[in-house]
C-alpha positions, 0 to 999 in steps of 0.5 A: 513659407508657413503661415499660422491662423489664429481664430477666437470666438467671443460672445460678440465677435469672432476674430481671425489673424494670420502670422507669418511664422518666419518673419514673426509678425502679423500680416492680416486680421479680420472680424466678423459677428459671432453667429448664433446658432450657426457658429460656422457663419461667423467663423467662416467669414472671419477666416475668409476675410483674414486670408483675403487680406493676407493675399495668400492661398489657403494651402499656405496655412500650416497650423490653425489654433482656436481660442474662445470665451464661449465656455467662460461666458456660458458659466458666467451667464448660467447657460449650457445644456441640461445634465444629470449627475451620477453621484456614487457614494456621496451623502447629502452634505457632500452634494451641498458643498462646493456650489454643486447645488447651485451649479445643478440648478435643478437638474437631476441627481441620481444617487448610487451606493458605491465608492472607494476609500482613501486607499482605493478599496471598495466601500460598497458595491456599485448598484448598476441596476438602479442606475439603468432604471433611473436613466430610463426614467429621465426625460429626453432633454438631458444633453450629457451626464456627469459621473463622480464617485467618492475617492475616484482618484484613488480607484476610478473603477465605479466611475468607469463602470457607470460611464460604460452603462450610460454610453450603452443606454444613451449614446450621450457624452459622459464626463467622469470626474477622475478624467478631469482632475486627480486631486482629492475633494469629491464635491469639487470634482463633481462640480467640475464634471457637471460644468464639463458635461454642460459645456460639451455640446457648445464647444463641440458645435464650435470646433465642428464649425471651424473644422467644416469651414477649414475643410471647405476651403481646403486647409488640411492643417492641424486644428489646435485649441487653447486651454485655460492655462494658455497651453495648446491641446488637440481639438479632440481633447477639447471636445472631451474636456471642454471645461479645460477651455474655460478662460481659454480666450483670456489665457490666449489674450495674455500670451497675445498681450506679451507677444504684442507689447513686449511688456513682462510685468503688467496687469492685462485687462481684456474687455469683451462683449460679456466679460472683463478679464484681468490677469497679472503678467509677471516675468512674461508669463501669466500667473496660474491659479493654484486653487483652480479656475474661478469663473463667476461663482464657481471654483473648479479643479481646472488648471488655468491662469489666475484670472479675475473674470467679471460680468462687465463688457461692451454689451452688458445690460444697463440697470437702474439702481433701486433706492433714492440715490438711483444711479446705474449698474452694468452687467452681469448679463449680456444683451444684444445691443439695440443698435445691432438688433436694429441693424439686423431687424430694422423694421421691428426695432424702429417701429417699437421705438417710435411707438414708445417715443410717442407716449409719455409713460415709459413702456413696461417692457423697457422696449427690449426685444427677444431674439430666438437663436434656434433653427427649429423649435427645441425639444424638452421644453415645459408648457410655459417655455413652449408657449413662449417659444411658439410665439417666437417661431416666426422670428424676434418679438418685442419683450412685451409681446413674447411674454404676456403674463408674469408667470411666463417670465421664469420660462423666458429666463430658462430659455435665456439660460439655455442659450436658446434666446437672447434679449436685446436692450440698452448697453454701453455699445449703444452709448458709444454709438450715441456719443460717436465713439463707434459707428458699427451698427445703427446709431439712430436706433441707439439714440431712440433707445437711450432717449426712452431709457432716460425717461425712467424714474429713479427712487426720488421720482426724477428722470434718471437723465435729462437726455439720451446723450446725458445718459450715454455719458453716464453709462460710459462713466459707470463702465469706467468706474466698474473697470477701475474697480476690477483692476483695483481688486486684482491689484490688491489681490496680486500685490506682494503685501497680503491685503485682507479683503481686496474687494472691500479695499477697492471700494474703500473711501481711502482708495477713492480719496487716493484716486481723487488726489485728495489734498486737505489736512490729509493728502492721499495719493494712490496709483498702480505700480505696473502698467495696464495692457488694454485688450479687446475691440473696445479697449481703445474707446474706454481705457484712456479714461481708466488709465487716467483714473488709476494713474497708470501707464495704459498700453494699447498695442496695435492689433490688441483687438485680436490679441486672443487670436494671436495668443492662440497660435504663439503658445505651446502644447503642454500636457501633464499627468498626476498620480499618487503613492500611498502607504498602509504601512512599511512594505505596502506602497500603493501606486494609484493608476487609471486602471486601479491601484498596484501594490509594491513592497519597496518605496523607490520602486513604487515611485519609479513605476508611477513616474514611468506610467505618468511619463508614458501618459503625458508623452502619448497626449502631446504626441497625439497633438503633433509634438515631436520634440518633447521636453519633460519636467517632473515634480515630486511632493513626498510627505514623510514623518520621523518616528524614533529617528526613522522616516515613515512614508505617508504619501507622495504626489508626482506630476510629469509634464510634457511640452513642445511646439506642435509640428508645423506642416509646411508644403 
């Protein structure tokens, strides 16, 4: 008998689930805290607990699949490694487009002459001598490189040459834009390559942690990883293209939601520790975003589910809104909940909370804590970062002790952005502990922290809440309101009527009146036309009120708290290859392949040659992931115009997709 093991690593929890393939049912599930910096601890704990709960031998596991929100969370929170962009043949205006400047965040750019034109011809020679000198001048903190050249999808020769030089000189990972997307749009491809390079180290550590533990407990089954469109890919592909795992967790959750609930048409809302992810399920399948995955402020060229990802979760930071009216706002940054910090570091947290409670004036640092996530002092820090890091060398500190001057605040921010430290503070998870909705960590610490937070003053000078309990209720109400806003925006965006501004409509007074069931001279009613499937560990805690507010049927399936892990093993491997044929005139048909353009004199011969090459590429990819029975689908988009009653060929784009289930190894 074969069992399938699904693992999902999120910002707060790592989930594991075991499915009996023959019976098509969940037989065990388990959770463990996601462990940083050593992800292996949380991964191993979740896997071991699930296997023990299922009462099976590790050798009975026939396939393992991994999904994760780590890449998504990193992009939402601006985290990841420090990278260098090699920009070939781009001008200043190009580098300022597609959000590329913001994505770089001050990381170095090496500008080179070179690049190709629309037909794949070389515009200028590639200056490799300049590249070698510039790389030698970079500091050692660079963790990876992104290479993007003008029209590399028509001829990747310059990207390949630059990649080879960088690998020879540094031995560090290199992300080429043409390997991530075959679409035109150089700046957007460059953005995708930069984000891919930034994520490589993080995803590699996760996959290695999973592989090491599987090896330790003698599971020899193939390890797959969920891609952002819900398809499965091999662990090696995920290592090379971690950008394709953005929205991996949400994509897996959609598959899990459909499998668990049996619903075919619904809004799926998955609340995690860091984000809330909303997607429309239609006919049992998630909608794919035709414009590329949008995560936080970035629009990439990654094919993924059409997911609206918002920085709102159970561990979102609680802010006091400035102004006379005051109020609360949650996210987008994730904090470690005070209740969890006290569970892990009780002496430090309770001492600081008790000292602050004994004073009438609220503490200037908000009684937050800084928790280092490294095992040894990181390299490549500037002076102020080093000062802060050295204070944390012996372990967590209160924020006011870790940062002792205003000039050090930006340094701490950079340490947080690089994922080297995490702040602990008040979150909705703490509010839930205070109200008795959950009892996972240290409720007493949560009560102390919210009591302190409630003493803060709003713009009018009044305390923001009368007590910690009253504040907890306000936080949960705010989480409900922001979740309702997420779902309304998604509903307007996905509705059959083309609404102009979904974000504005979700907040419009008429929408609010409709949800309030206003009845006066004007009677207004509004509700969702499809059910909502609520997923995530805290969905059962928060989503009842969300469904009531939206007038929607709320579906909270059994095992919905591990839907991501379930979705990780019920999907299929799907790999595609895309290519183009262009024409400079009759009898000149250029087929653009990875090894460079090939010219044919006959249109149909060119199309046939491209389709054969693409099919071979797609087939090789799925066979490498263990698929034996392959299905192919081919789509052709041919652009032609008619001149003097004769068709004139302009361009053709072909896409070949190969798919199938990976081989299940049954002992």
